[in-house]
C-alpha positions as CSV (number, residue, x, y, z in Angstrom):
1,M,130.1,27.0,131.9
2,R,127.3,24.3,130.6
3,S,124.4,26.9,131.1
4,N,125.9,29.7,129.3
5,F,126.7,27.7,126.3
6,P,123.4,28.5,124.2
7,E,123.7,32.2,125.1
8,N,127.1,32.3,123.9
9,R,126.4,30.2,120.8
10,Q,123.8,32.9,120.1
11,K,126.2,35.9,120.6
12,L,128.6,33.8,118.1
13,A,125.7,33.4,115.6
14,L,124.8,37.1,115.7
15,F,128.5,37.9,115.3
16,L,128.6,35.7,112.2
17,I,125.6,37.1,110.8
18,I,127.1,40.8,111.1
19,I,130.4,39.5,109.3
20,V,128.4,38.0,106.6
21,A,126.4,41.5,106.2
22,L,129.6,43.4,106.2
23,M,131.4,41.0,103.5
24,L,128.4,41.4,101.4
25,R,128.3,45.2,101.6
26,L,132.0,45.6,100.9
27,I,131.9,43.8,97.6
28,A,133.0,45.8,94.8
29,I,132.6,49.0,96.9
30,S,135.8,50.6,95.7
31,T,135.7,49.5,92.1
32,R,131.9,50.2,91.3
33,P,132.0,53.8,89.8
34,L,130.1,56.5,91.6
35,W,127.1,57.5,89.6
36,Y,125.4,60.8,89.3
37,D,123.6,60.8,92.6
38,E,126.3,59.6,94.6
39,A,128.8,62.0,93.0
40,F,126.3,64.8,93.6
41,S,126.5,63.5,97.4
42,V,130.3,63.8,97.6
43,L,130.7,67.1,95.8
44,F,127.7,68.8,97.5
45,A,128.8,67.8,101.1
46,S,132.4,68.6,100.6
47,K,131.4,72.3,100.4
48,G,130.5,72.0,104.0
49,P,127.2,73.1,106.1
50,A,126.9,76.8,105.4
51,A,127.2,76.3,101.5
52,M,124.8,73.3,101.7
53,V,122.2,75.5,103.4
54,Q,122.6,78.1,100.6
55,G,122.5,75.3,98.0
56,T,119.2,74.1,99.4
57,I,117.2,77.0,100.6
58,G,118.3,79.3,97.6
59,S,115.2,79.3,95.3
60,A,113.5,80.8,92.4
61,N,109.9,81.0,91.7
62,D,109.4,79.9,95.4
63,Q,110.6,76.6,94.5
64,A,113.7,75.1,96.5
65,A,117.1,74.1,95.0
66,E,118.0,70.8,96.4
67,E,115.0,68.8,97.5
68,H,116.2,66.6,100.2
69,P,116.8,67.7,103.9
70,L,120.4,68.1,105.1
71,F,121.0,65.9,108.1
72,Y,122.8,63.0,105.7
73,Y,124.7,65.6,103.8
74,T,126.0,67.2,106.9
75,F,126.8,63.7,108.3
76,L,128.6,62.7,105.2
77,W,130.5,66.1,105.4
78,G,131.7,65.2,109.0
79,W,132.5,61.5,108.1
80,M,134.5,62.6,104.8
81,S,136.5,65.3,107.1
82,L,137.6,62.2,109.0
83,F,138.2,59.5,106.3
84,G,138.4,61.4,103.1
85,E,136.3,61.2,99.7
86,S,137.4,58.0,98.1
87,P,134.6,55.7,96.9
88,L,135.6,53.3,99.9
89,A,135.5,56.2,102.6
90,A,132.3,57.8,101.3
91,R,130.3,54.5,100.7
92,S,131.5,53.1,104.2
93,L,129.1,55.6,105.9
94,S,126.2,53.6,104.3
95,V,127.6,50.2,105.0
96,L,127.8,51.2,108.8
97,C,124.2,52.3,108.6
98,G,123.2,49.1,107.0
99,L,125.1,47.1,109.6
100,G,123.2,49.0,112.3
101,S,119.9,48.1,110.6
102,V,120.8,44.4,110.6
103,A,121.4,44.8,114.5
104,L,118.3,46.5,115.1
105,I,116.4,44.0,113.2
106,Y,117.9,41.4,115.5
107,L,116.8,43.4,118.5
108,L,113.4,44.1,117.2
109,G,112.8,40.3,116.4
110,K,114.1,39.1,119.7
111,D,111.7,41.3,121.5
112,L,108.8,40.1,119.5
113,F,109.4,36.3,119.4
114,G,112.7,35.6,120.9
115,K,116.3,35.2,120.3
116,R,116.0,32.4,117.7
117,F,113.5,34.6,115.7
118,G,116.0,37.6,116.0
119,L,118.6,35.5,114.4
120,I,116.6,34.3,111.5
121,V,115.3,37.8,110.4
122,A,118.7,39.3,110.9
123,G,120.1,36.7,108.9
124,I,117.8,37.3,106.1
125,I,118.2,41.0,106.1
126,A,122.1,40.6,106.3
127,I,121.9,38.7,102.8
128,S,119.0,40.9,101.2
129,P,120.1,42.3,97.8
130,F,117.7,45.3,98.4
131,Q,119.3,46.2,101.6
132,I,123.0,45.5,100.4
133,H,122.7,47.6,97.3
134,Y,121.5,50.8,99.3
135,A,124.1,50.2,102.0
136,Q,126.7,50.7,99.2
137,E,125.5,54.0,97.9
138,V,126.5,57.3,98.9
139,R,122.9,58.5,99.6
140,M,120.7,58.9,102.4
141,Y,118.5,55.7,102.2
142,A,120.7,53.4,104.5
143,L,120.5,55.9,107.2
144,M,116.9,56.9,107.0
145,T,116.5,52.9,107.3
146,F,118.5,52.7,110.4
147,L,116.6,55.5,111.9
148,L,113.1,54.4,111.0
149,V,113.9,50.6,112.2
150,G,115.2,52.4,115.4
151,A,112.0,54.4,115.8
152,T,110.1,51.1,115.3
153,Y,112.2,49.4,118.0
154,A,111.9,52.4,120.2
155,L,108.0,52.6,120.0
156,L,108.0,48.8,121.0
157,K,110.3,49.0,123.7
158,G,108.0,52.0,124.9
159,M,104.9,50.0,124.7
160,Q,106.6,47.1,126.7
161,K,108.7,49.2,129.4
162,R,106.6,52.3,129.8
163,R,109.6,54.4,130.3
164,W,109.8,57.9,128.8
165,G,113.4,57.3,127.7
166,W,112.2,55.2,124.7
167,W,109.7,57.7,123.9
168,L,112.3,60.4,123.6
169,L,114.4,57.9,121.5
170,F,111.4,57.6,119.2
171,A,111.0,61.3,118.9
172,V,114.4,61.9,118.2
173,C,114.8,59.0,115.5
174,S,111.5,60.1,113.9
175,A,112.7,63.6,113.5
176,L,116.1,62.6,112.2
177,A,114.7,60.1,109.9
178,Q,112.6,63.2,108.4
179,Y,115.8,65.2,108.4
180,S,117.3,62.4,106.5
181,H,114.5,62.1,103.7
182,N,110.9,63.8,103.4
183,L,109.5,60.4,102.3
184,A,110.3,59.1,105.7
185,V,106.8,60.3,106.8
186,F,105.1,57.6,104.8
187,Y,106.6,55.1,107.4
188,L,106.1,57.2,110.3
189,I,102.6,58.0,110.0
190,P,101.5,54.1,109.8
191,L,104.0,53.3,112.7
192,A,102.5,56.2,114.9
193,F,98.9,54.3,114.6
194,T,100.4,51.1,116.3
195,P,98.7,51.7,119.7
196,L,95.4,52.0,117.9
197,L,95.9,48.4,116.5
198,F,96.9,47.1,120.0
199,K,94.1,49.4,121.7
200,D,97.0,50.4,124.1
201,W,95.6,53.8,125.0
202,R,98.4,54.7,127.3
203,S,100.8,54.3,124.6
204,L,98.6,56.3,122.0
205,L,99.1,59.3,124.5
206,A,102.9,58.6,124.6
207,V,103.1,58.5,120.8
208,S,101.1,61.8,120.5
209,L,103.4,63.5,122.7
210,S,106.6,62.2,121.2
211,G,105.2,62.7,117.8
212,L,104.6,66.4,118.9
213,G,108.2,66.5,120.3
214,A,109.6,65.1,117.0
215,L,107.4,67.6,115.2
216,L,109.0,70.5,117.2
217,L,112.5,69.0,116.3
218,Y,111.4,69.2,112.8
219,I,110.0,72.8,112.7
220,P,113.1,74.4,111.5
221,W,112.6,72.3,108.2
222,I,108.8,72.6,107.9
223,V,109.1,75.9,106.7
224,R,111.1,74.8,103.6
225,I,108.5,71.8,102.8
226,P,106.2,74.2,100.8
227,A,109.1,75.4,98.5
228,Q,110.4,71.9,98.3
229,F,107.0,70.5,97.2
230,A,106.8,73.1,94.5
231,K,109.9,72.0,93.1
232,I,108.8,68.4,92.9
233,R,105.3,69.6,91.6
234,G,107.1,71.9,88.9
235,K,109.9,69.7,87.7
236,F,110.6,66.1,88.8
237,W,111.3,62.9,86.8
238,I,109.2,60.7,88.9
239,E,105.8,59.6,86.8
240,R,102.6,58.7,88.2
241,P,102.7,55.1,89.2
242,S,100.6,52.4,87.8
243,P,99.6,49.1,90.0
244,A,102.4,47.2,88.5
245,R,104.6,49.3,90.5
246,L,103.4,47.8,93.7
247,I,104.6,44.3,92.2
248,S,107.9,46.1,91.2
249,T,108.2,47.0,94.7
250,L,107.8,43.2,96.0
251,L,110.4,42.3,93.3
252,S,112.6,44.7,94.9
253,F,112.1,43.7,98.4
254,V,112.9,39.8,97.5
255,T,115.3,39.8,94.5
256,N,116.3,43.9,93.8
257,L,115.7,45.3,90.6
258,P,116.9,45.4,87.8
259,V,116.4,41.5,87.0
260,P,118.0,40.4,83.8
261,D,115.2,39.3,81.3
262,N,116.2,35.7,81.4
263,W,115.7,35.6,85.0
264,L,112.5,37.7,85.5
265,T,110.2,34.8,85.4
266,V,112.0,33.0,88.1
267,A,112.1,36.3,90.1
268,L,108.6,36.6,89.7
269,F,107.7,33.2,90.7
270,V,109.8,33.3,93.9
271,T,108.4,36.6,94.9
272,F,104.7,35.6,94.4
273,F,105.2,32.1,96.0
274,V,106.6,33.4,99.2
275,V,104.2,36.5,99.5
276,A,101.2,34.2,98.8
277,L,102.5,31.6,101.3
278,G,102.9,34.3,103.8
279,L,99.6,35.7,103.3
280,W,98.0,32.1,103.4
281,Q,99.8,31.4,106.6
282,T,98.6,34.9,108.1
283,F,95.0,33.9,107.3
284,R,95.3,30.6,108.8
285,A,97.1,32.0,111.9
286,L,94.1,34.7,112.1
287,R,91.2,32.0,111.6
288,A,92.8,30.2,114.8
289,W,93.5,33.5,116.7
290,R,92.6,33.8,120.2
291,Q,92.7,37.1,122.1
292,E,95.3,36.0,124.5
293,N,97.5,35.0,121.8
294,A,100.1,37.9,121.5
295,D,101.7,36.2,118.4
296,V,99.0,36.8,116.0
297,W,98.8,40.6,117.1
298,R,102.4,41.1,116.6
299,G,102.4,39.2,113.2
300,L,99.8,41.3,111.8
301,W,101.6,44.4,112.9
302,L,104.5,43.3,110.9
303,L,102.0,42.6,108.0
304,Y,100.7,46.2,108.5
305,L,104.3,47.8,108.5
306,A,105.4,45.9,105.5
307,F,102.4,46.7,103.1
308,V,100.5,49.9,104.3
309,P,103.5,52.3,103.8
310,P,104.0,51.3,100.4
311,I,100.2,51.5,99.6
312,F,100.1,54.8,101.4
313,L,102.9,56.2,99.0
314,F,101.3,54.8,96.1
315,L,98.0,56.4,96.7
316,F,99.6,59.8,97.7
317,S,101.6,59.5,94.3
318,Q,98.2,59.2,92.3
319,W,98.0,63.0,93.2
320,Q,101.7,64.1,93.5
321,P,104.0,61.6,92.0
322,V,106.8,60.6,94.6
323,Y,106.9,56.9,94.4
324,I,110.3,55.6,94.6
325,E,111.1,52.0,95.7
326,R,114.3,53.0,97.6
327,A,112.4,55.0,100.1
328,L,110.4,51.9,101.0
329,L,113.7,50.1,102.6
330,P,112.3,50.2,105.9
331,S,109.2,48.4,105.1
332,G,111.4,46.1,103.0
333,A,112.9,45.1,106.3
334,I,110.0,44.7,108.1
335,F,108.5,42.7,105.1
336,F,111.1,39.8,106.0
337,M,110.4,39.8,109.6
338,W,106.5,39.2,108.7
339,L,107.7,36.4,106.4
340,G,109.9,35.0,109.0
341,W,106.8,35.0,111.5
342,A,104.4,33.7,108.9
343,F,107.1,30.7,108.0
344,S,108.4,30.1,111.5
345,R,105.4,30.6,113.8
346,T,102.1,29.9,112.2
347,G,102.2,26.1,112.3
348,M,103.6,25.5,108.9
349,P,104.6,22.2,108.2
350,K,108.4,21.6,108.5
351,P,109.0,20.7,104.7
352,M,107.0,23.6,103.6
353,E,109.0,25.9,106.0
354,I,112.2,24.4,104.6
355,L,110.8,24.8,101.0
356,A,109.8,28.5,101.6
357,Y,113.1,29.5,103.1
358,S,115.1,27.9,100.4
359,L,113.1,29.7,97.6
360,L,113.2,33.0,99.5
361,I,116.9,32.6,99.9
362,G,117.4,31.4,96.3
363,G,115.9,34.6,95.1
364,M,117.8,36.8,97.3
365,V,121.1,35.0,95.9
366,L,119.8,35.7,92.3
367,G,119.6,39.3,93.4
368,I,122.9,39.6,94.8
369,L,124.8,37.9,91.9
370,N,122.8,40.5,89.6
371,H,123.7,43.2,91.7
372,V,127.4,42.6,92.2
373,T,127.8,41.7,88.4
374,Y,125.6,44.5,87.1
375,S,127.5,47.2,85.2
376,G,124.8,49.2,83.0
377,F,123.2,52.5,83.1
378,P,123.7,54.7,85.2
379,Y,127.5,53.1,86.0
380,A,130.4,53.8,83.6
381,P,134.1,53.9,83.6
382,Y,134.3,57.4,84.4
383,A,137.7,57.3,86.1
384,E,139.0,55.8,82.9
385,L,137.6,58.0,80.5
386,D,138.9,61.0,82.5
387,E,142.3,59.4,82.3
388,F,141.8,59.2,78.6
389,L,140.8,62.5,77.9
390,M,143.8,64.1,80.1
391,E,146.0,62.2,78.0
392,N,144.4,63.0,74.5
393,S,142.9,66.3,74.9
394,S,144.8,69.6,74.6
395,K,144.1,72.9,76.5
396,D,142.3,74.4,73.3
397,D,139.9,71.5,73.3
398,L,136.4,71.6,74.6
399,I,135.1,68.5,76.7
400,L,131.5,68.8,76.7
401,H,129.0,66.7,78.4
402,S,125.4,66.2,77.0
403,N,124.2,66.8,80.5
404,K,125.1,66.7,84.2
405,L,124.6,62.7,84.5
406,T,128.1,62.3,83.1
407,M,129.5,65.6,84.3
408,L,129.4,65.1,88.1
409,P,131.0,61.7,88.2
410,M,133.7,62.8,86.0
411,I,134.3,65.8,88.1
412,Y,134.2,63.6,91.0
413,Y,137.2,61.6,89.5
414,D,139.2,64.6,88.2
415,K,138.6,68.2,89.5
416,D,141.3,69.3,87.6
417,L,140.4,68.5,83.9
418,P,138.3,71.5,82.3
419,Q,134.9,70.3,81.4
420,H,131.5,71.7,80.3
421,Y,128.1,70.3,80.5
422,L,124.7,71.4,78.6
423,A,121.7,72.4,80.9
424,D,118.9,69.8,81.0
425,P,115.5,71.2,79.1
426,P,114.0,73.8,81.1
427,G,111.0,72.7,83.0
428,S,111.4,69.0,82.1
429,G,111.5,66.1,84.5
430,A,115.2,65.9,84.1
431,D,115.7,69.6,85.0
432,T,116.5,69.1,88.9
433,L,120.0,70.6,89.5
434,A,118.8,74.2,90.4
435,P,121.0,77.2,89.7
436,A,121.5,77.8,93.5
437,T,122.9,74.4,94.0
438,Q,125.0,74.8,90.7
439,E,126.7,77.8,92.1
440,V,127.3,76.1,95.4
441,L,129.0,73.3,93.6
442,G,130.8,75.5,91.2
443,L,129.4,73.8,88.2
444,I,127.1,76.0,86.3
445,A,125.3,74.4,83.2
446,E,125.7,76.0,79.7
447,Q,122.7,77.1,78.3
448,D,123.5,77.2,74.5
449,I,125.7,74.8,72.6
450,D,126.7,77.4,70.1
451,A,128.1,79.8,72.6
452,T,129.5,77.1,74.6
453,V,131.6,75.6,71.5
454,G,132.7,79.1,70.5
455,N,136.0,78.9,68.5
456,A,136.8,75.4,69.7
457,Q,139.1,73.5,67.1
458,R,138.0,70.2,68.5
459,V,135.2,69.0,70.9
460,W,134.7,65.8,72.8
461,L,131.3,64.9,73.6
462,V,130.2,62.6,76.3
463,I,126.9,61.3,76.3
464,F,124.8,58.1,77.5
465,E,123.9,55.7,74.6
466,R,120.4,55.7,76.3
467,A,120.1,59.6,75.6
468,I,120.6,59.0,72.0
469,E,118.2,56.2,71.8
470,E,115.4,58.1,73.6
471,Y,115.5,60.6,70.7
472,Q,115.9,57.8,68.1
473,N,112.6,56.2,69.4
474,L,110.9,59.8,68.9
475,G,111.8,59.6,65.2
476,H,114.8,61.6,65.2
477,S,117.9,60.4,63.6
478,T,120.1,61.1,66.2
479,H,120.4,63.3,69.4
480,P,120.1,67.2,68.5
481,Q,123.4,68.0,70.2
482,I,125.3,65.4,67.9
483,Q,123.2,66.7,65.1
484,W,124.4,70.2,65.7
485,L,128.1,69.0,66.0
486,N,127.7,67.1,62.8
487,N,126.6,70.3,61.1
488,H,129.4,72.4,62.3
489,F,132.3,70.0,62.6
490,K,133.7,66.8,61.0
491,L,133.3,63.7,63.1
492,W,136.6,62.3,63.5
493,E,136.0,59.3,65.9
494,I,133.4,57.3,68.2
495,S,134.6,55.3,71.0
496,N,132.4,53.2,73.4
497,W,133.1,53.2,77.2
498,A,130.4,50.7,78.4
499,D,127.3,52.8,78.2
500,L,129.1,56.1,77.4
501,R,130.1,57.3,73.8
502,L,132.9,59.8,73.4
503,Y,132.5,61.6,70.0
504,E,135.4,63.5,68.8
505,F,134.7,66.4,66.5
506,V,137.4,68.4,64.6
507,K,137.1,71.6,62.8
508,E,137.2,71.0,58.9
C-alpha cells in the first residue's frame, strides 16, 4: 500500500487538474451571448451534412462559399442532434476538446520529462486564458488543438516505440486536423520535420509514409483548396501582419487578448519577462549541453514547435494574409511546455523558478479575470433585444440589421421573429458570407435599403456602435444607413444595448 501512494497521489493530482480545467471552462458558458461566428456554426451545422456540403462547395467566380472544411461542423451537427442547440450544449463540445488537450499535454510532458513535469504543464494549460477562451466557443479551434497535440503525441510515441499503430494515429490526427481548419498545416509541416532535428532517419521514413497517408485521406478536400484560397485572396477581412503581431501572439499565449489598457503594461512585462527568462535558460542549457543529454534536445524541440509555426504563418501572411492568433493554439500549448522545461529542468535557482512561475500564473489569472468579465464587441444582449422587439414591434414593422454580425446571433435566439439584414459592401473584407451559404441558411442578404424598407411605416435598425464610429472616423456625420433613414423617416428613439444601438424610425 505504501509503495502505491505516490502513484495514487499523481492520479489524484491529475484528476484535480482536470476538474479545475473543467470548472474554468464552464464559467459563464450559458450566460455569455453567442456572437456571430458561433451563431453561424450552430445555424450552419443544424442544416445537416448534405446542406453543409452545398453551402461550402457552392461557388461563384471560382471562389468557395464557406472557407472552412467540414469536419468540425459535421461533428457539431451530430453533437447537437444528441444534446440540443442551447449555448451550453453547443459549447460543451469545445469544452470536451479542451479537456482532452489538457490530458494529452500531461501524457506528452510525462513521456518527455516524467510524471511531475506532466502534471506541471497540464496544470498550466488548465488555467491558460487563451486555451480557456477557445474551449468555450462554438468554433473549430479547440478541436483542431486537440487533434494537433494528439498528432504531436503520436509522433513522439512513434519515434519511441517504433510501432506502426502510432504512425497510423499520427496520419489520422493530421488529416482530421486539416479537415478541421486549413491553417493546421502551419503546425503540421514543422512537426513533420521533427525526425530531421533528432537525426532519426528511420522515423523520417515513417513520418514521410504517414504524411502520405494523411495526404491521401485529405485528397477529397484538396480539390477545394484553390477555390477556398481564391475566396481568401478575393475578399477577406485579415490584413497583412506587422512584426507587432508576433508580440501580440505572445500576449495571447500568456494573458489572452484583449487586455484592458490599464493592465497592458503589466501584461507586457509578465510576457517579456517569462519569455526572456525562458530564452536565457535555454541558452544556458545549450552552452552546457552534451550530446548524451536528451533533455536539451527535447527542450529545443518544444522551443521549435512553440515559435516556428507562428513565424511560418507570419511569413506566409506577408504574401497572403491569413494570420490569426487562434489558429496558433497548439503552439500556445507547446509554448507552456517549453517554459516549464526552461524553468524546471535547466538548473534555474529555486527562488528564480518560484518567481517565474508566480509571474506566469499571475499573468494568466489576470487574463482569466478579464475573459470572464469582458462583455464588449462582438458580444451583446441579443436574446434580450429579441425579446424586446417581439413585445414592441408589430407585424407591419421592419426589423433591419445593418449587417450579418447582429442578424445571425438574433436569429439563433429567436428564429420566429421576422428580421432582415443588409449585405456587406461587395468585394470588401467584410463580404464573407457567400450567396450559396446564405441560401443554405435561408438568410438572404438584402442588397438595397430602399427596396427593403418599401412601404414600412416603422423601421427598427440594429447596428453596432463600432460600425457608426468607423464611418465617423472617415469624416462622415453618421453611418450611411442611418443617414438614409433620417432622410425618409422621423427618428423616434435610440436605445443602447451594451455595444448595440437600436434606432426606431417612424413615417412622418
